[in-house]
C-alpha positions, 0 to 999 in steps of 0.5 A: 628822589620822588617823582612828585618833587617839582624842580622849582623846589630847588633854588640856587642863590648866588651873592657877589660881594666886592671888597678892595682887591677881592671878589667873594662869592657865597653860594646858598643852596636851599632844599626842601626836605619834605613835600608840602613842608615849609621847613627849609635848611640853609647851607652856606659858608657860615655855619658850615660845620654845623650844617654838616653835622646836621646832615650826618644826624639826618642820614636816615630819612624818616618814611615819606621824606625825601633824602637830602642831597648833600650839595654844599657850595664852599666859600670861594674867594677870587683875588682881582689881579692886576692887568697884564699882557695875555693872548691866545695867538699861537706865539708871542715875540718880545721887543725892547723900546729903542732910544727916545728922540725927544724929551717928555717936555719937548713932546708935550710942547709939540702937541700943545705949544709951550704957551698953550701949556702955560695958559691952561688951568690945572686939571682934576678928576672927580674919581681921583684923590690926586691933586690937580695938575698942570700940564708940566706936572703931568709931564713930570709924572710921565717922566718920573713915574711912568717912564722911569718908575717900575717898568710895566713890562717887568714880568716880561723882561722889560720887553713889550710882548706882541701877539704873533699869529701863525699864517697871518696875512701881515695886516695886523697881529691878530688872526680871526678869533684871536685876542690880546690884553694889556693893562691900562698902565701898559697902554699908557706906557706904550703911548708915552714911549711913542710920543717920545719917538722911541721905536720898537726895533724888529717890530715896525709898530703903526702907532709910532709910525702914524705919529710921525707920518705927514698928512696929505692934502688938505693936511699936508705937512701936519704931524699927528703927534703935533695935532689933535691926536697928540693932544688926545694922547696927552689927555690920556696920559693926564688921566693915567697920572690921576688914576688910583689904580695906577698909583705906586706902580699899579697896573690898573684894569685890563684892556682887550682887543679881539677880532671876530671869527671868519664871517658866516655864509649868508645861507647860514644867517638866512637859515637862522632867521627862520627861527627868529621873531623880529621882536627879538631885536629889542629895537629902541629908538632915539630921535636926536636933534632931528627937528622934533622934541624927541617924542616917539611916533607910533609904538616905538620903544624909546632909548632910556633917557640916560642914553637919549637927551637932546643937545643944547646950544652950548654942547651935545646931549647924550647919544651913542657917541657921547655916552650916558647909558651904562654898558651901551657899546658904541658902534664904529662905522669903520672901513676895513680897518679901525680908524678910517683913512687917516694914515698918511692923510689926516692928523686930527678931526675931520673925515667921518665918524670912524676918524673922529672916534679915534681921537675921543677914544685915544686908547682905541686908536693907540691899540688899533695902530700899535697892533699892526706893522702893515706897510701902508702902501700906496692909496692907503690900501694896507695901513698899519691899523687893526682890521674889523670886525673888532671889539676894544673892551676897557677903553673910555671916551676921554673928552667931552664934545663929540656926538653923532652930529660932530657939531661940537667936536672942536670943543675937545673939552677935557672930561673931568668925569672920566671913569677911573674906578666907578665903571669897573666890572669884574671879568674872568679870563684864563682862570683869573679875575680882572677889572675892566672898564665897562662904560663904553665898549667899542665895536668897529665893523663895516657894511659890505657896500664900500665903494659900490658908488665911487666917491668921484661919481658926483652925480651918482652920489647926489642921487644916493644921498636922496636914496634915489640910485638903483644900485642901492637896492641890489638884492642879487646874492651874487653881488658883493653889495647885496642886501643879504650881505649887509644883514650878514655883516651886522649878524657876523659882528654882533652875534656872540658866537662870532667871538672866541669862546673865552671872550664871550663871558666877558662880552656878556659882562660888560656889554648891555646894548649896542648903539648905532646911527645910520650904518650902511648909509653914511659915507658908503652911500647906502639907502638909509631905509635899507640900512635900518632894515639890515640892522634890525633883521641882523640884530634880531638873529644875533640877539638870541646868541647872547643867551640872556633872559632879558633882551639884548637891545639895539639902540637906533639913533636918528639924526637930521644931520649925522656927521656922515651924509647929513640929511639922508637919515631923515628919509627913515621917517614917515613923510611929515616927520621926514619933511620936518627933519630935512627942514631942520637940517637945512635951517641948522646946517653943520659947520664945515668942521663937522663933516666931510663930503666929496666934491660936487655933492652939495648945493652950497658950501655952507649947507651940507644937507641933501638936496632935492624936493623934500616933499617928493623924496620923502616916502609915506611909510616911516620907521614906526609903520615898518616896526608896527607891521613886522615886529611880531613877525618872522625875521625870514619873512621880512628878509624875503619881502624886502628882497622880493618887493624892493628888488622887483623894481630895483631901477624904479626909484620913484617910490621909497624902499619902505613904500615898496616894501609895504606896497604903498603908492607914496604919491597918492596922499 
């Protein structure tokens, strides 16, 4: 081929056409025949034979022309398969559900009470042609269609397949880098069987055990299947009963749970930071109920309106927990395991963000518990819950009422607009194509500072809530809670390369951005300013691994009263905005149902907001100053200056971390 030919003369246009049950792809290759000519030949699946004949006639090119490259993309048709079990674990074992110990109706009344069932209106769904159903009619569908209809595990001998990794530590059924899929119908079946009390002999699954596990003080005597969790799982079954994809025994789309590969070293992440600019993070900000009207200070980029709207007096707006922005992942500030400290403790709403998300995402909680048979030893050190970092893909937020404040989460209103079909994306796994829900990808992982300030250290916790405990500023890389390890934690969970190679294309297909609140600084008591910096640096490094032409944004949400550690995130603001934010926190306190705090860390039982002198605790420098100064600079430079400047005066907390970083005397204003 002539050296004068520009590679830009060659285009490969691909059109994706969707029809029921079928994905059709037609690739069109356009090639210039003669340099400088405007003549174009179009080869496609349409008129293929004519194109071939034309090529045969042209096999002797005229002098001065470029020989035609005979590259024709054949029409390709790929059937959308029904969801089903699959895994990359080394082995799979199969278990039969045992006998049910209660009827469908007994299980329903246990969650809702018989009077509660009778008093509720029939339920309908905007994306379903099924008629509105009462709870008793939902129970009838569960009994006749789900449990006594076609067995969703018929391909597996009517037995439930469980991934069985080799050399596992017994915490859950996936080793690092492994994944498992189930169909939506299979997940509904597992939930229904567990609600009826059916065990899986030989596999002591955590879902059935959690449903029957009595809570501890102050929830002693409660049972999850009779409380908020039971109601949430029944709401899932109601959605299943109306799902067009589950009609006539259909399996519906696929759900996937996967764990990250072993985490990289801090050194590896630091080396990668040397090749990255901070602008790579694509940082977007939403001021959600923080005492402002939502306007952005400085040159901050706002989260799109679909994912950032203010709450009203009657209910939540849109944030990363309420949803609204398509393909925005919800970041779950987890413990070492998804779901938080609820096994043997709590049965419903309460605790932190992690625990609340499990109720609003019942498919996530079902898989998180079902995929473990850990014993749940004393002090909740080994509960039967999936370990982090983990993605749950294809799950949905079933109810309306939850946002980052949890102010309205007691509403637990059934969401009639649950996506059943509208959010389905086509993904490929194991050489087959499946549908997967893409509305709320779910990513759970923790910061590496858990328990660095014990919950029974009330004095230290009160200081930490104001960002005034020197332990929050640990930079020594030998310490388990050092700043560098927080950057590594974010990078290790978010980088595409942290996940199995088969799963990476799926993540790129269904995840468009990641929404996050005060990661690091919730109930782990980290410094909210350092939490933002760890997220920003870690994401700047991780974003490039997603190999996208456009940025892979991190959407950072700011609250005056987040459900964890209310008021602490106000300190991320510059002084004037910080003061307004704290004032809003005190003037509009969260109800007791919306948060949990250990004893002795709040001034008033009716006001969970941070205590202290707002004018003194708020620094001069805020998020807009930090982003404006560092966005066009190298990630390694920012990382180094955080460690050098903030770490230099670790135990002198008279200045905020931001003010130390920017070398500003916060009190000469």
